[in-house]
All heavy atoms as an XYZ file, in Angstrom:
767
protein
N       0.883     -1.215     -0.023
C      -0.046      0.001      0.011
C       0.880      1.304     -0.040
O       1.860      1.315      0.778
C      -0.908     -0.007      1.231
C      -1.623      1.278      1.387
S      -2.815      1.319      2.841
C      -2.189      0.225      4.019
N       0.508      2.190     -0.826
C       1.255      3.451     -0.911
C       0.344      4.570     -0.494
O      -0.855      4.500     -0.417
C       1.698      3.654     -2.320
N       1.014      5.756     -0.081
C       0.252      6.991      0.346
C       0.477      8.033     -0.735
O       1.523      8.276     -1.184
C       0.738      7.355      1.694
C       0.359      6.406      2.763
C       1.226      5.401      3.248
C      -0.918      6.490      3.377
C       0.803      4.580      4.248
C      -1.282      5.580      4.352
C      -0.442      4.672      4.795
O      -0.810      3.847      5.817
N      -0.586      8.655     -1.062
C      -0.529      9.836     -1.857
C      -0.697     11.074     -0.929
O      -1.703     11.029     -0.110
C      -1.638      9.908     -2.930
C      -1.697     11.278     -3.733
C      -1.557      8.670     -3.892
N       0.257     11.969     -0.874
C       0.225     13.073      0.087
C      -0.685     14.233     -0.428
O      -0.659     14.541     -1.550
C       1.653     13.600      0.192
C       2.554     12.638      0.648
C       2.470     12.167      2.111
O       1.982     12.887      2.945
O       2.882     10.954      2.396
N      -1.530     14.674      0.498
C      -2.358     15.897      0.240
C      -1.949     16.811      1.475
O      -2.169     16.488      2.521
C      -3.829     15.510      0.322
C      -4.662     16.818     -0.192
C      -5.119     16.913     -1.410
C      -5.137     17.593      0.829
C      -5.824     17.909     -1.727
C      -5.957     18.692      0.533
C      -6.303     18.872     -0.731
N      -1.384     17.971      1.084
C      -0.889     18.873      2.217
C      -1.767     20.116      2.164
O      -1.952     20.740      1.087
C       0.569     19.217      1.979
C       1.153     20.048      3.085
C       2.618     20.335      2.885
O       2.992     20.975      1.825
N       3.379     19.901      3.750
N      -2.196     20.518      3.365
C      -2.945     21.782      3.485
C      -2.201     22.689      4.467
O      -1.831     22.332      5.613
C      -4.386     21.529      4.054
C      -5.218     22.772      4.147
C      -5.601     23.274      2.791
C      -6.484     22.281      4.879
N      -1.761     23.870      3.956
C      -0.949     24.755      4.782
C      -1.829     26.038      5.013
O      -2.356     26.634      4.097
C       0.365     25.137      4.090
C       1.317     23.998      4.052
C       2.702     24.411      3.451
N       2.400     24.672      1.957
C       3.111     25.509      1.347
N       4.096     26.286      1.820
N       2.850     25.690      0.041
N      -1.833     26.553      6.221
C      -2.314     27.752      6.638
C      -1.199     28.878      6.494
O      -0.297     28.789      7.166
C      -2.910     27.768      8.043
C      -3.449     29.092      8.482
C      -4.051     26.740      8.220
N      -1.420     29.699      5.514
C      -0.297     30.632      5.135
C      -0.401     31.850      6.040
O       0.603     32.412      6.347
C      -0.532     31.112      3.701
C      -0.401     29.947      2.625
C      -0.810     30.533      1.308
C       0.878     29.265      2.752
N      -1.596     32.290      6.426
C      -1.815     33.582      7.294
C      -3.233     33.461      7.921
O      -3.887     32.336      7.830
C      -1.440     34.821      6.624
C      -2.247     34.937      5.285
O      -3.462     34.707      5.245
N      -1.566     35.289      4.242
N      -3.669     34.534      8.425
C      -4.946     34.564      8.994
C      -6.216     34.304      8.083
O      -7.378     34.078      8.432
C      -5.235     35.891      9.731
C      -4.431     36.009     11.037
O      -3.950     35.008     11.432
O      -4.239     37.221     11.529
N      -5.906     34.457      6.700
C      -7.056     34.364      5.730
C      -6.765     33.357      4.636
O      -7.662     32.900      3.962
C      -7.263     35.785      5.148
O      -6.196     36.208      4.509
C      -7.747     36.730      6.111
N      -5.492     32.899      4.474
C      -5.168     32.091      3.234
C      -4.728     30.726      3.554
O      -3.923     30.566      4.540
C      -4.068     32.841      2.404
C      -4.611     34.162      1.906
O      -5.731     34.267      1.262
O      -3.905     35.207      2.158
N      -5.167     29.795      2.788
C      -4.590     28.366      2.885
C      -4.177     27.996      1.392
O      -4.585     28.627      0.476
C      -5.577     27.383      3.419
C      -6.066     27.724      4.881
C      -6.876     27.306      2.518
N      -3.294     26.968      1.414
C      -2.812     26.406      0.067
C      -2.835     24.922      0.193
O      -2.159     24.361      1.096
C      -1.408     26.990     -0.248
C      -0.862     26.425     -1.634
C      -1.710     26.896     -2.761
C       0.574     26.862     -1.708
N      -3.550     24.288     -0.684
C      -3.583     22.837     -0.749
C      -2.708     22.386     -1.802
O      -2.769     22.969     -2.982
C      -4.987     22.279     -0.925
N      -1.853     21.301     -1.683
C      -1.022     20.736     -2.735
C      -1.148     19.240     -2.650
O      -1.293     18.701     -1.559
C       0.399     21.181     -2.495
O       0.820     20.821     -1.352
C       0.573     22.609     -2.891
N      -1.171     18.678     -3.845
C      -1.279     17.291     -3.915
C      -0.068     16.608     -4.568
O       0.464     17.190     -5.648
C      -2.452     16.841     -4.749
C      -2.574     15.305     -4.970
C      -3.809     15.018     -5.830
N      -3.697     15.619     -7.157
C      -4.711     15.736     -8.021
N      -5.896     15.312     -7.742
N      -4.502     16.212     -9.222
N       0.452     15.534     -4.049
C       1.604     14.933     -4.491
C       1.314     14.550     -5.939
O       0.246     13.883     -6.265
C       1.904     13.647     -3.723
C       3.039     12.747     -4.147
C       3.192     11.499     -3.256
O       2.580     11.406     -2.228
N       3.966     10.756     -3.702
N       2.281     14.667     -6.804
C       2.082     14.381     -8.247
C       1.374     15.488     -9.079
O       1.202     15.372    -10.236
N       1.207     16.634     -8.452
C       0.662     17.801     -9.175
C      -0.715     18.160     -8.735
O      -1.467     17.284     -8.199
N      -1.068     19.379     -8.804
C      -2.293     19.951     -8.432
C      -2.074     20.746     -7.109
O      -1.473     20.384     -6.217
N      -2.714     21.966     -7.296
C      -2.637     22.884     -6.028
C      -3.888     23.748     -6.140
O      -4.368     23.978     -7.245
C      -1.358     23.590     -6.021
C      -1.310     25.004     -6.289
C       0.160     25.508     -6.020
O       1.102     24.890     -5.618
N       0.258     26.852     -6.280
N      -4.377     24.158     -4.967
C      -5.568     25.031     -4.982
C      -5.343     26.051     -3.726
O      -5.150     25.596     -2.665
C      -6.788     24.192     -4.766
N      -5.449     27.370     -4.122
C      -5.473     28.355     -3.110
C      -6.832     28.485     -2.438
O      -7.765     28.057     -3.078
C      -5.176     29.695     -3.809
C      -5.621     29.447     -5.173
C      -5.513     27.905     -5.499
N      -6.871     28.763     -1.132
C      -8.194     28.949     -0.561
C      -8.219     29.883      0.627
O      -7.166     30.482      0.800
N      -9.392     30.114      1.097
C      -9.546     31.118      2.131
C      -9.857     30.415      3.507
O     -10.643     29.469      3.496
C     -10.733     32.125      1.846
C     -10.416     33.021      0.710
C      -9.306     34.000      1.092
C      -8.950     34.957     -0.057
N      -7.683     35.642      0.216
N      -9.154     30.763      4.514
C      -9.451     30.252      5.865
C     -10.604     31.016      6.452
O     -10.613     32.170      6.606
C      -8.143     30.535      6.678
C      -8.192     29.898      7.906
C      -8.603     28.637      8.273
C      -7.661     30.595      9.150
C      -8.484     28.011      9.471
C      -7.677     30.046     10.450
C      -8.073     28.724     10.589
N     -11.725     30.263      6.742
C     -12.983     30.834      7.225
C     -13.115     30.551      8.687
O     -13.352     29.479      9.094
C     -14.186     30.321      6.422
C     -14.140     30.585      4.987
C     -15.283     29.900      4.273
N     -14.939     28.493      4.420
C     -15.655     27.458      3.769
N     -16.624     27.827      2.940
N     -15.373     26.205      3.877
N     -12.870     31.598      9.461
C     -12.879     31.442     10.909
C     -13.615     32.532     11.574
O     -13.096     33.619     11.864
C     -11.469     31.406     11.473
C     -11.375     30.854     12.930
C     -11.717     29.348     13.011
C      -9.887     30.977     13.251
N     -14.939     32.277     11.750
C     -15.768     33.351     12.388
C     -15.532     33.245     13.935
O     -14.923     32.419     14.406
C     -17.276     33.024     12.190
O     -17.617     31.756     12.779
C     -17.669     32.880     10.624
N     -16.177     34.253     14.594
C     -15.976     34.201     16.064
C     -16.607     32.928     16.677
O     -16.065     32.432     17.590
C     -16.622     35.523     16.603
C     -16.274     35.546     18.136
C     -14.853     35.715     18.485
O     -14.133     36.419     17.869
N     -14.402     34.874     19.441
N     -17.684     32.573     16.126
C     -18.308     31.232     16.572
C     -17.370     30.079     16.369
O     -17.227     29.242     17.278
C     -19.649     31.026     15.867
C     -20.317     29.735     16.113
C     -20.712     29.628     17.699
C     -21.661     29.502     15.334
N     -16.736     30.057     15.218
C     -15.709     29.008     14.993
C     -14.629     28.936     16.143
O     -14.218     27.994     16.648
C     -15.116     29.066     13.579
C     -15.904     28.648     12.454
N     -16.570     29.614     11.597
C     -16.279     27.435     11.934
C     -17.162     29.056     10.739
N     -17.032     27.709     10.886
N     -14.079     30.197     16.426
C     -13.001     30.409     17.375
C     -13.477     29.860     18.697
O     -12.776     29.176     19.355
C     -12.631     31.826     17.425
C     -11.898     32.356     16.218
C     -11.514     33.813     16.346
C     -10.917     34.291     15.111
N     -10.599     35.701     15.091
N     -14.724     30.302     19.116
C     -15.230     29.921     20.427
C     -15.404     28.372     20.523
O     -15.096     27.787     21.513
C     -16.604     30.510     20.702
C     -16.441     32.069     20.832
O     -15.332     32.554     20.997
O     -17.517     32.815     20.739
N     -15.925     27.801     19.379
C     -16.125     26.326     19.492
C     -14.769     25.560     19.501
O     -14.719     24.531     20.203
C     -16.987     25.929     18.287
C     -18.431     26.276     18.313
C     -19.079     25.966     16.956
C     -19.109     25.470     19.398
N     -13.877     26.045     18.775
C     -12.514     25.428     18.779
C     -11.904     25.481     20.206
O     -11.362     24.498     20.665
C     -11.646     26.010     17.673
C     -12.102     25.597     16.366
C     -10.174     25.618     17.869
C     -11.419     26.275     15.152
N     -12.098     26.680     20.867
C     -11.599     26.715     22.206
C     -12.288     25.753     23.099
O     -11.563     25.161     23.998
C     -11.814     28.125     22.715
C     -10.796     29.160     22.257
C     -10.922     30.574     22.791
O     -11.387     30.569     23.955
O     -10.646     31.525     22.149
N     -13.599     25.522     22.975
C     -14.289     24.590     23.840
C     -13.757     23.209     23.587
O     -13.532     22.380     24.523
C     -15.816     24.713     23.491
C     -16.572     23.507     24.082
C     -16.373     25.944     24.052
N     -13.617     22.879     22.298
C     -13.176     21.477     21.863
C     -11.734     21.228     22.355
O     -11.362     20.222     22.908
C     -13.261     21.209     20.486
C     -14.592     20.663     20.002
C     -15.484     21.585     19.365
C     -15.039     19.436     20.315
C     -16.758     21.083     18.845
C     -16.200     18.855     19.896
C     -17.073     19.805     19.127
N     -10.936     22.312     22.275
C      -9.526     22.235     22.723
C      -9.495     21.912     24.227
O      -8.737     21.114     24.741
C      -8.752     23.506     22.419
C      -7.363     23.356     22.764
O      -6.600     22.550     22.402
O      -6.905     24.322     23.611
N     -10.384     22.583     24.987
C     -10.367     22.365     26.444
C     -10.833     20.980     26.780
O     -10.307     20.328     27.660
C     -11.444     23.410     27.012
O     -11.721     23.123     28.373
N     -11.847     20.432     26.004
C     -12.297     19.051     26.218
C     -11.298     18.124     25.877
O     -11.110     17.152     26.652
C     -13.544     18.856     25.337
C     -14.725     19.492     25.765
C     -14.920     20.286     26.955
C     -16.008     19.570     25.095
N     -16.236     20.757     26.960
C     -16.885     20.346     25.808
C     -16.437     18.997     23.976
C     -18.248     20.587     25.459
C     -17.797     19.239     23.528
C     -18.621     19.993     24.245
N     -10.440     18.318     24.851
C      -9.414     17.403     24.290
C      -8.367     17.404     25.516
O      -7.854     16.261     25.925
C      -8.838     17.673     22.991
C      -7.595     16.967     22.751
C      -9.882     17.428     21.908
N      -7.949     18.557     25.895
C      -6.883     18.685     26.885
C      -7.256     18.047     28.231
O      -6.452     17.411     28.998
C      -6.470     20.077     27.097
C      -5.678     20.644     25.985
C      -5.304     22.143     26.286
N      -4.747     22.781     25.115
C      -3.505     22.676     24.631
N      -2.706     21.914     25.292
N      -3.122     23.348     23.518
N      -8.534     18.048     28.597
C      -9.095     17.553     29.872
C      -9.527     16.138     29.663
O     -10.119     15.500     30.532
N      -9.297     15.515     28.488
C      -9.672     14.136     28.211
C     -11.202     13.927     28.365
O     -11.676     12.933     28.904
C      -8.911     13.157     28.988
C      -7.358     13.288     28.730
C      -6.606     12.091     29.354
C      -5.130     12.220     29.303
N      -4.443     12.378     28.143
N     -11.916     14.963     28.046
C     -13.460     14.852     28.189
C     -14.203     14.483     26.952
O     -15.418     14.356     27.019
C     -13.945     16.208     28.643
C     -13.469     16.660     30.033
C     -13.940     17.956     30.469
C     -13.368     18.358     31.843
N     -13.733     19.667     32.207
N     -13.454     14.264     25.802
C     -14.017     13.793     24.558
C     -14.335     12.263     24.797
O     -13.285     11.557     25.051
C     -13.180     14.056     23.360
C     -12.956     15.571     23.170
C     -13.779     13.389     22.158
C     -14.105     16.237     22.429
N     -15.429     11.835     24.776
C     -15.710     10.403     25.101
C     -16.360      9.644     23.921
O     -16.473      8.443     24.038
C     -16.655     10.330     26.326
O     -17.892     11.041     26.033
C     -15.993     10.909     27.570
N     -16.816     10.350     22.972
C     -17.444      9.504     21.828
C     -16.858      9.926     20.418
O     -16.274     10.968     20.295
C     -18.955      9.777     21.810
O     -19.185     11.139     21.295
N     -16.976      9.004     19.545
C     -16.578      9.205     18.189
C     -17.346     10.415     17.575
O     -16.865     11.119     16.766
C     -16.847      7.892     17.441
C     -16.489      7.902     15.981
C     -16.747      6.562     15.319
N     -16.640      6.642     13.919
C     -15.574      6.315     13.298
N     -14.487      5.867     14.033
N     -15.467      6.382     11.991
N     -18.621     10.490     17.930
C     -19.418     11.590     17.403
C     -18.956     12.917     17.785
O     -18.905     13.833     17.025
C     -20.837     11.412     17.950
C     -21.942     12.345     17.279
C     -22.048     12.096     15.798
O     -21.863     10.974     15.296
O     -22.281     13.004     14.998
N     -18.446     13.081     18.971
C     -17.784     14.468     19.424
C     -16.616     14.806     18.513
O     -16.477     15.845     18.098
C     -17.403     14.362     20.850
C     -18.575     14.285     21.782
C     -18.288     14.060     23.261
O     -17.247     13.309     23.487
O     -19.065     14.458     24.059
N     -15.741     13.806     18.344
C     -14.544     13.949     17.418
C     -14.934     14.243     16.023
O     -14.343     15.061     15.283
C     -13.608     12.760     17.450
C     -12.898     12.631     18.802
S     -11.906     14.159     19.201
C     -10.692     14.119     17.944
N     -16.073     13.523     15.582
C     -16.445     13.746     14.173
C     -17.040     15.207     14.099
O     -16.771     15.897     13.055
C     -17.608     12.731     13.914
C     -18.155     12.663     12.439
C     -19.032     11.576     12.338
C     -19.702     11.553     10.979
N     -20.728     10.604     10.867
N     -17.742     15.744     15.059
C     -18.271     17.096     15.079
C     -17.020     18.121     14.992
O     -17.191     19.071     14.223
C     -19.076     17.321     16.266
O     -20.191     16.442     16.218
C     -19.644     18.715     16.315
N     -16.072     17.821     15.748
C     -14.860     18.629     15.771
C     -14.192     18.633     14.487
O     -13.837     19.763     13.930
C     -13.944     18.322     16.929
C     -12.730     19.224     17.041
C     -12.865     20.564     17.106
C     -11.472     18.757     17.050
C     -11.808     21.424     17.341
C     -10.465     19.572     17.143
C     -10.545     20.981     17.367
N     -14.049     17.570     13.922
C     -13.432     17.344     12.490
C     -14.235     18.158     11.450
O     -13.654     18.769     10.638
N     -15.589     18.154     11.586
C     -16.363     18.720     10.574
C     -16.170     20.342     10.712
O     -16.217     21.077      9.710
C     -17.909     18.383     10.830
O     -18.092     17.054     10.497
N     -16.114     20.720     11.957
C     -15.841     22.227     12.165
C     -14.566     22.614     11.605
O     -14.453     23.622     10.821
C     -15.841     22.506     13.646
C     -15.414     23.889     14.115
C     -16.464     24.950     13.530
C     -15.316     23.973     15.601
N     -13.462     21.862     11.745
C     -12.145     22.192     11.110
C     -12.272     22.097      9.650
O     -11.695     22.962      8.896
C     -11.133     21.293     11.699
C     -10.764     21.343     13.124
C      -9.808     20.367     13.611
C     -10.225     22.820     13.517
N     -12.880     21.113      9.119
C     -13.048     20.951      7.659
C     -13.732     22.159      7.091
O     -13.252     22.767      6.122
C     -13.780     19.634      7.358
C     -13.719     19.317      5.762
C     -12.742     18.407      5.376
C     -14.584     19.835      5.026
C     -12.687     18.085      4.091
C     -14.676     19.436      3.598
C     -13.650     18.605      3.093
O     -13.583     18.357      1.762
N     -14.822     22.624      7.688
C     -15.579     23.868      7.182
C     -14.719     25.007      7.164
O     -14.782     25.866      6.321
C     -16.808     23.962      8.037
C     -17.707     25.047      7.592
C     -18.837     25.235      8.492
O     -19.727     24.435      8.483
O     -18.832     26.227      9.276
N     -13.824     25.117      8.218
C     -12.981     26.341      8.353
C     -11.844     26.374      7.324
O     -11.504     27.451      6.885
C     -12.400     26.357      9.712
O     -13.326     26.445     10.698
N     -11.333     25.175      6.952
C     -10.134     25.138      6.104
C     -10.406     24.831      4.653
O      -9.570     25.153      3.779
C      -9.144     24.047      6.715
C      -8.638     24.306      8.032
C      -7.943     23.058      8.584
C      -7.659     25.498      7.960
N     -11.494     24.067      4.419
C     -11.711     23.605      2.989
C     -12.789     24.503      2.320
O     -13.912     24.078      2.311
C     -12.075     22.192      2.991
C     -11.008     21.265      3.245
C     -10.374     21.163      4.551
C     -10.549     20.314      2.328
C      -9.381     20.264      4.822
C      -9.601     19.409      2.665
C      -8.999     19.429      3.903
N     -12.383     25.555      1.720
C     -13.347     26.306      0.915
C     -13.595     25.541     -0.432
O     -13.157     24.385     -0.606
C     -12.863     27.809      0.579
C     -11.721     27.907     -0.386
O     -11.225     26.848     -0.821
O     -11.289     28.971     -0.651
N     -14.315     26.104     -1.438
C     -14.741     25.374     -2.493
C     -13.623     24.847     -3.449
O     -13.600     23.651     -3.757
C     -15.687     26.287     -3.465
O     -16.792     26.686     -2.658
C     -16.135     25.606     -4.614
N     -12.577     25.689     -3.591
C     -11.546     25.239     -4.493
C     -10.601     24.077     -3.771
O     -10.265     23.062     -4.410
C     -10.512     26.448     -4.783
C     -11.136     27.360     -5.776
C     -10.192     28.517     -6.089
O      -8.831     28.284     -6.197
N     -10.587     29.641     -6.466
N     -10.407     24.315     -2.468
C      -9.627     23.319     -1.711
C     -10.465     21.949     -1.679
O      -9.906     20.819     -1.938
C      -9.229     23.724     -0.395
C      -8.622     22.651      0.477
C      -8.361     24.980     -0.465
N     -11.746     22.095     -1.419
C     -12.710     20.868     -1.298
C     -12.697     20.181     -2.590
O     -12.663     18.903     -2.713
C     -13.987     21.304     -0.957
C     -14.993     20.123     -0.750
O     -14.646     19.239      0.028
O     -15.942     20.148     -1.507
N     -12.728     20.947     -3.783
C     -12.774     20.273     -5.069
C     -11.458     19.498     -5.311
O     -11.548     18.321     -5.746
C     -12.976     21.322     -6.163
C     -14.381     21.781     -6.267
O     -15.274     21.309     -5.694
N     -14.506     22.990     -6.865
N     -10.376     20.054     -4.967
C      -9.075     19.359     -5.168
C      -8.991     18.127     -4.320
O      -8.529     17.024     -4.749
C      -7.889     20.234     -4.861
C      -6.524     19.598     -5.031
C      -6.234     19.144     -6.501
C      -5.386     20.594     -4.578
N      -9.466     18.234     -3.020
C      -9.417     17.096     -2.181
C     -10.291     15.960     -2.677
O      -9.966     14.811     -2.593
C      -9.863     17.539     -0.769
C      -9.846     16.539      0.376
C      -8.564     16.062      0.765
C     -10.961     15.936      0.766
C      -8.512     15.013      1.619
C     -10.967     15.008      1.837
C      -9.710     14.534      2.223
N     -11.530     16.304     -3.033
C     -12.561     15.426     -3.611
C     -11.939     14.597     -4.808
O     -12.062     13.408     -4.882
C     -13.865     15.999     -3.920
O     -14.415     16.454     -2.726
N     -11.446     15.385     -5.693
C     -10.810     14.811     -6.896
C      -9.638     13.822     -6.417
O      -9.483     12.780     -7.130
C     -10.296     15.858     -7.905
C     -11.381     16.495     -8.732
C     -10.784     17.254     -9.899
N      -9.673     18.060     -9.684
C      -9.612     19.302     -9.225
N     -10.771     19.918     -8.993
N      -8.462     19.929     -9.013
N      -8.906     14.295     -5.590
C      -7.783     13.396     -5.084
C      -8.192     12.153     -4.501
O      -7.606     11.141     -4.769
C      -6.886     14.192     -4.077
O      -6.322     15.358     -4.564
N      -9.282     12.174     -3.725
C      -9.825     10.971     -3.152
C     -10.383     10.005     -4.220
O     -10.099      8.748     -4.143
C     -10.941     11.310     -2.215
C     -10.650     11.705     -0.768
C     -11.949     12.000     -0.036
C      -9.929     10.505     -0.117
N     -10.938     10.542     -5.183
C     -11.571      9.790     -6.293
C     -10.485      9.111     -7.132
O     -10.520      7.987     -7.595
C     -12.452     10.535     -7.198
C     -13.693     11.052     -6.613
C     -14.479     12.158     -7.445
O     -13.984     12.427     -8.580
O     -15.515     12.589     -6.969
N      -9.260      9.788     -7.225
C      -8.206      9.277     -8.120
C      -7.298      8.268     -7.472
O      -6.617      7.548     -8.080
C      -7.391     10.410     -8.567
C      -8.134     11.320     -9.551
C      -7.410     12.577     -9.934
O      -6.267     12.836     -9.515
O      -7.967     13.405    -10.655
N      -7.413      8.214     -6.047
C      -6.538      7.142     -5.381
C      -7.164      5.776     -5.589
O      -8.245      5.537     -5.321
C      -6.399      7.530     -3.942
C      -5.690      6.429     -3.065
C      -5.744      8.832     -3.635
N      -6.412      4.897     -6.029
C      -6.756      3.516     -6.288
C      -6.434      2.630     -5.110
O      -5.331      2.649     -4.581
C      -6.135      2.982     -7.591
C      -6.307      3.820     -8.832
C      -7.716      3.872     -9.209
C      -7.925      4.621    -10.626
N      -8.996      5.509    -10.578
N      -7.347      1.704     -4.840
C      -7.150      0.777     -3.805
C      -5.953     -0.125     -4.089
O      -5.820     -0.484     -5.318
C      -8.337     -0.098     -3.675
O      -8.338     -1.078     -2.557
N      -5.084     -0.499     -3.253
C      -5.113     -0.376     -1.861
C      -4.450      0.870     -1.294
O      -4.231      1.107     -0.185
C      -4.342     -1.555     -1.300
C      -3.284     -1.809     -2.385
C      -3.880     -1.335     -3.710
N      -4.148      1.918     -2.211
C      -3.454      3.094     -1.829
C      -4.403      3.938     -1.055
O      -5.618      3.829     -1.069
C      -2.931      3.918     -3.125
C      -1.860      3.124     -3.843
O      -1.287      2.131     -3.308
O      -1.624      3.491     -4.961
N      -3.747      4.909     -0.302
C      -4.453      5.740      0.618
C      -4.020      7.207      0.386
O      -2.947      7.433     -0.064
C      -4.211      5.410      2.092
C      -4.553      4.055      2.482
C      -6.056      3.822      2.638
N      -6.488      2.584      3.071
C      -6.987      1.627      2.360
N      -7.140      1.816      1.123
N      -7.350      0.504      2.864
N      -4.911      8.100      0.691
C      -4.611      9.573      0.615
C      -4.275     10.044      2.052
O      -5.051      9.796      2.993
C      -5.849     10.384      0.133
C      -5.634     11.818     -0.081
C      -4.636     12.065     -1.217
C      -6.877     12.490     -0.423
N      -3.047     10.614      2.236
C      -2.679     11.045      3.527
C      -2.765     12.578      3.595
O      -2.176     13.317      2.850
C      -1.191     10.662      3.811
C      -0.832     11.082      5.181
C       0.697     10.696      5.443
N       1.062      9.406      4.854
C       2.100      8.776      5.200
N       2.965      9.289      6.071
N       2.467      7.756      4.479
N      -3.621     13.063      4.474
C      -3.766     14.481      4.646
C      -2.926     14.995      5.773
O      -2.787     14.433      6.919
C      -5.253     14.806      5.111
C      -5.596     16.274      5.492
C      -5.495     17.045      4.222
C      -7.055     16.248      5.907
N      -2.032     15.998      5.507
C      -1.178     16.621      6.332
C      -1.426     18.102      6.518
O      -1.776     18.778      5.598
C       0.222     16.432      5.948
C       0.674     15.051      5.837
C       2.176     14.903      5.456
O       2.909     15.854      5.562
N       2.545     13.826      5.038
């Protein structure tokens, strides 16, 4: 099994850049409202206090992060990358 790398970098307070191993890149915008910031602080506190007890809680936190980091262009590149990876290979998100 091989891994295809997909890297997402936060460049500053507003910009992200997604790159895929073997070619492909997409600039994007980091969307972080005050509500996002508040929720991330709550989740961070829960994780540090080992209060996350269910898979659903982690899934919710992951969805919040995904929504903040993956705008339309980044999401399109990520979705295409997932579709192009052939079994048994995997896409590794960094």
